[in-house]
C-alpha positions in Angstrom: 0.0 0.0 0.0 1.4 3.5 -0.9 2.1 5.7 2.1 0.7 9.2 2.0 1.9 12.1 4.0 -0.7 13.6 6.3 -2.2 16.8 5.0 -0.7 20.0 6.3 -3.2 21.8 8.5 -4.5 25.2 7.4 -3.3 28.2 9.4 -5.6 30.7 11.1 -6.6 33.6 8.9 -5.8 37.3 9.4 -9.4 38.4 10.0 -8.9 42.1 9.2 -7.0 41.3 6.0 -9.9 39.0 4.9 -12.3 41.8 5.6 -10.2 44.3 3.6 -10.1 41.9 0.7 -13.9 41.9 0.7 -14.0 45.7 0.8 -11.7 45.8 -2.2 -13.9 43.3 -4.1 -17.0 45.4 -3.4 -15.1 48.5 -4.7 -14.3 46.5 -7.9 -18.0 45.7 -8.3 -19.0 49.3 -7.9 -16.2 50.4 -10.3 -17.6 48.0 -12.9 -21.2 49.1 -12.4 -20.3 52.8 -13.0 -17.8 51.9 -15.7 -20.8 50.8 -17.8 -22.2 54.3 -17.9 -18.7 55.7 -18.4 -18.1 53.5 -21.4 -21.5 54.0 -23.1 -22.0 57.7 -22.4 -18.3 58.7 -22.3 -18.6 60.3 -18.8 -15.9 60.4 -16.0 -15.8 57.4 -13.7 -17.5 57.7 -10.3 -15.0 55.2 -8.8 -12.0 56.7 -10.5 -9.3 54.3 -9.4 -11.2 51.1 -8.7 -8.9 49.2 -10.9 -6.1 49.7 -8.4 -7.9 47.1 -6.2 -6.1 44.5 -8.4 -2.7 45.8 -7.2 -4.0 45.6 -3.6 -5.0 42.0 -4.2 -1.5 41.2 -5.4 -0.1 42.8 -2.2 -2.4 40.7 0.0 -1.5 37.6 -2.0 2.3 38.1 -1.5 1.8 38.5 2.3 -0.6 35.5 2.6 1.5 33.2 0.4 4.5 33.9 2.7 2.5 33.3 5.8 0.8 30.1 4.5 3.8 28.5 2.8 7.2 29.9 3.7 7.7 27.4 6.5 6.3 24.4 4.7 9.2 23.9 2.3 11.4 22.8 5.1 8.8 20.2 6.1 8.9 18.5 2.8 6.4 20.3 0.6 7.3 20.0 -3.1 6.7 22.5 -5.9 4.1 20.2 -7.3 2.2 19.9 -4.0 2.3 23.7 -3.7 0.9 24.3 -7.2 -1.8 21.7 -6.6 -2.9 23.5 -3.5 -3.0 26.8 -5.4 -5.0 25.3 -8.3 -7.5 23.9 -5.8 -7.8 27.3 -4.1 -8.0 29.4 -7.2 -9.3 27.4 -10.1 -12.8 26.2 -9.2 -14.1 29.8 -9.1 -12.3 30.5 -12.5 -14.3 27.6 -14.0 -17.5 28.8 -12.4 -17.0 32.3 -13.7 -16.3 31.0 -17.2 -19.4 28.9 -17.2 -21.5 31.8 -16.0 -19.9 34.0 -18.7 -20.8 31.5 -21.4 -24.4 31.1 -20.2 -24.9 34.9 -20.3 -22.8 35.6 -23.4 -25.6 36.1 -25.9 -27.6 38.3 -23.6 -24.9 41.0 -23.9 -25.4 41.4 -27.7 -25.5 45.2 -28.3 -23.8 48.0 -30.2 -21.1 47.9 -27.5 -20.4 44.2 -28.1 -20.7 44.1 -31.8 -19.2 40.7 -32.3 -21.5 38.7 -30.1 -24.4 38.3 -32.5 -22.2 36.8 -35.2 -20.5 34.3 -32.9 -21.6 30.7 -33.5 -22.2 28.3 -30.6 -19.3 26.1 -31.4 -16.9 29.0 -31.1 -18.4 30.1 -27.8 -17.9 26.5 -26.5 -14.3 26.6 -27.7 -13.7 29.8 -25.8 -15.3 28.2 -22.7 -12.9 25.3 -23.0 -9.9 27.5 -23.4 -11.0 29.8 -20.6 -11.5 27.0 -18.1 -7.9 25.9 -18.8 -6.8 29.6 -18.4 -5.4 29.5 -22.0 -5.2 33.2 -23.1 -6.6 34.3 -26.5 -5.3 37.1 -28.7 -7.3 40.1 -29.9 -7.3 38.7 -33.4 -9.9 36.0 -32.5 -12.0 38.1 -30.2 -15.7 37.2 -30.0 -17.1 40.2 -28.0 -15.4 43.3 -29.3 -13.2 44.4 -26.3 -10.1 42.4 -27.2 -9.9 40.8 -23.7 -7.6 38.0 -23.0 -10.5 36.1 -21.3 -13.6 37.3 -23.1 -16.1 35.3 -21.1 -14.8 36.6 -17.7 -12.4 39.5 -18.2 -11.1 39.7 -14.5 -9.4 36.4 -15.1 -6.6 38.3 -16.7 -5.3 39.1 -13.2 -5.6 35.4 -12.2 -3.2 34.7 -15.1 -0.7 36.9 -13.4 -1.6 35.5 -10.0 -0.7 32.1 -11.3 2.5 33.5 -12.7 3.4 35.0 -9.3 2.7 31.7 -7.6 5.0 29.8 -10.1 7.8 32.4 -9.6 7.4 32.1 -5.9 7.6 28.3 -6.0 10.6 28.1 -8.3 12.7 31.0 -7.2 11.4 33.7 -4.8 10.8 31.3 -1.9 14.6 30.8 -1.8 15.4 34.5 -1.8 17.3 35.7 1.3 15.8 38.8 2.9 18.4 41.1 1.3 17.8 39.6 -2.1 14.1 40.0 -1.7 14.5 43.6 -0.6 16.6 44.3 -3.7 13.9 42.7 -5.9 11.3 44.9 -4.2 13.4 48.0 -4.9 13.9 47.2 -8.6 10.2 46.4 -9.0 9.3 49.7 -7.3 11.5 51.6 -9.8 9.7 49.7 -12.6 6.3 50.7 -11.1 7.2 54.3 -10.9 8.6 54.3 -14.5 5.3 52.8 -15.7 3.1 55.2 -13.8 5.0 58.3 -14.8 5.5 57.5 -18.5 2.2 55.8 -19.1 0.2 58.0 -16.7 -1.5 54.9 -15.1 -1.0 51.3 -14.4 -4.3 50.5 -16.0 -3.7 47.6 -18.4 -2.9 43.9 -18.5 -6.1 42.4 -19.8 -5.1 42.1 -23.5 -2.8 39.5 -24.9 -0.2 41.8 -26.4 3.4 42.7 -25.5 2.4 46.1 -24.1 -0.3 44.7 -21.8 1.8 41.7 -20.7 4.5 44.1 -19.7 2.1 46.2 -17.7 0.6 43.1 -16.1 4.0 41.8 -14.9 5.0 45.3 -13.6 1.6 45.5 -11.7 2.2 42.0 -10.2 5.8 42.2 -9.1 6.1 45.1 -6.7 2.9 44.5 -4.6 3.4 40.7 -4.6 7.1 40.9 -3.5 6.4 43.8 -1.1 3.7 41.8 0.6 6.0 38.8 0.9 8.8 41.1 2.3 6.3 42.6 4.9 5.6 39.1 6.1 9.2 38.0 6.3 10.2 41.2 8.2 7.8 40.2 10.9 6.9 43.8 11.7 3.4 44.1 13.2 1.7 46.9 15.0 0.1 45.7 18.2 -3.7 45.4 17.9 -4.5 48.8 16.5 -7.9 50.0 17.7 -10.6 50.3 15.0 -8.0 49.2 12.4 -10.6 47.5 10.2 -12.6 50.8 10.1 -9.6 53.0 9.4 -8.0 50.7 6.8 -11.3 50.3 5.1 -11.8 54.1 4.9 -8.3 54.6 3.5 -8.8 51.9 0.9 -12.2 53.2 -0.2 -11.0 56.8 -0.4 -7.9 56.0 -2.5 -10.0 53.9 -4.9 -12.7 56.5 -5.1 -10.4 59.4 -6.1 -11.2 60.5 -9.6 -8.5 60.9 -12.3 -7.4 64.5 -12.5 -8.2 64.8 -16.2 -11.1 62.3 -16.6 -10.2 59.8 -19.3 -6.7 61.3 -20.0 -3.8 59.7 -18.2 -1.3 62.3 -17.0 1.9 62.2 -15.1 0.1 63.6 -12.1 -2.3 60.7 -12.1 0.7 58.3 -12.5 2.4 59.9 -9.5 -0.8 59.4 -7.5 -1.1 55.7 -8.5 2.6 55.1 -7.9 2.3 56.5 -4.3 -0.8 54.4 -3.6 0.8 51.2 -4.8 4.2 51.8 -3.4 3.3 53.3 0.0 -0.4 53.2 0.9 -1.2 49.6 0.0 1.7 48.1 1.9 0.8 50.4 4.9 -2.8 49.0 4.8 -1.5 45.4 4.7 0.9 46.2 7.6 -1.8 47.7 9.7 -4.3 45.0 8.9 -1.9 42.2 9.6 -1.1 43.5 13.0 -4.8 43.7 14.1 -7.5 41.4 15.2 -11.3 41.8 15.0 -12.4 43.5 18.3 -15.7 41.7 18.6 -17.4 38.5 17.5 -19.7 40.6 15.3 -16.7 42.2 13.5 -15.1 38.8 13.2 -18.1 37.4 11.5 -18.3 40.5 9.2 -14.7 40.1 8.2 -15.1 36.4 7.6 -18.1 37.0 5.4 -16.4 39.7 3.4 -13.3 37.5 2.9 -15.5 34.5 1.9 -17.4 36.5 -0.8 -14.4 38.5 -2.1 -13.1 36.1 -4.6 -16.5 35.0 -5.9 -17.6 38.6 -6.3 -14.4 39.4 -8.2 -14.9 36.6 -10.7 -18.7 36.6 -10.9 -19.4 40.3 -11.3 -18.2 40.8 -14.9 -20.3 38.1 -16.6 -23.3 39.9 -15.0 -21.8 43.3 -16.0 -21.6 42.3 -19.7 -25.4 41.8 -19.7 -25.9 45.1 -17.8 -23.5 47.0 -20.2 -25.3 45.4 -23.2 -28.7 46.6 -21.9 -27.4 50.2 -21.3 -25.8 50.2 -24.7 -29.0 49.0 -26.5 -31.3 51.4 -24.6 -29.1 54.4 -24.0 -30.4 54.8 -20.5 -28.4 57.2 -18.2 -27.5 56.7 -14.6 -30.2 59.2 -13.5 -32.8 57.1 -15.3 -31.7 53.7 -14.0 -30.1 54.4 -10.6 -32.4 51.8 -9.1 -31.0 49.2 -11.5 -27.5 49.8 -10.1 -28.8 48.8 -6.7 -30.5 45.7 -8.2 -27.3 44.7 -10.0 -25.2 45.3 -6.9 -27.4 43.2 -4.6 -27.9 40.5 -7.3 -24.2 40.1 -7.9 -23.4 39.6 -4.2 -26.3 37.2 -3.8 -25.2 35.1 -6.9 -21.6 35.2 -5.7 -22.6 33.9 -2.3 -24.8 31.1 -3.7 -22.1 30.0 -6.1 -19.4 30.1 -3.4 -21.6 28.2 -0.9 -23.0 25.5 -3.1 -20.6 25.2 -6.0 -17.1 26.4 -5.3 -17.0 25.2 -1.7 -18.1 21.6 -2.5 -15.8 21.5 -5.6 -12.8 22.6 -3.6 -13.5 20.1 -0.9 -13.9 17.3 -3.5 -10.6 18.3 -5.2 -8.8 18.4 -1.9 -9.9 14.9 -1.1 -9.0 13.5 -4.5 -5.6 15.1 -4.4 -5.1 14.3 -0.7 -4.3 17.9 0.3 
């Protein structure tokens, strides 16, 4: 009989960081809702820097990866075992998001999505197959009209880079001495500032092109490595009072700030985004990691926010495609359909919770048993 190593137990979560991840996901949802009106009617965004939540997610990921796995390599964890754990954690919701995107695909047909109506079912199913395997597709074979790498569920572009970060960690970064990691953080910080000041923004990464791939890797490296460095330094404030409230407020404010020139990316906007990514996001992670929920109610809130954060992030855009198609077809303004934004917001969270509770959770548990994790 083959002998299997016992599963490594999961570690306690950082409750406040879980809650902050949920806040960031909610801000992404709001960003995408208002982005619909911005795209169709060419008006400024109401959640001007909501896309920076992706960079915050990368910072959280680096910190949590270090916490969850740094000490397991010395206890015999292999690269293969690590990658299997990450696939079990990340991929079920990717597959669910892709299936939802395929089911809702034709409901988005509109002037904004000009290619949908002419897309045959076999091609949609091909895209579903490729998307579920996280195989990126180039703009030349787009079936929607936005040239996205993952046209059935656009936010999966960041999961492509998340997977890349996990692979880099498993193969190389986990071996970095503290000084080497600090140098890597410094180099990636310079790259981030170069991108923000020359491009006027870090916005990008969702198209399979050299330019967007470069932007995506720059967006990944500094926050991911800085989060890992924060964990390894072991610096924690001691139970800051009301830390979840203050960190949430800071996060909401920096994501709400409008671009100074509307749609035009300027060096001033780039300077702002660079400061947020290089300084404010690591500070929020630092404060959140050194804090605990001050009450059972807050603990439950943080847990709920953390639980729905990943589903909300990957479920919201398939729903948003339908919403954007409707606004594109009808030409309705925000003032005319403000009530619909509330319906879409609530429905997205509800659908995310249902899929997390009755689809993703059981699927992850089944995969964990099959892979003996």
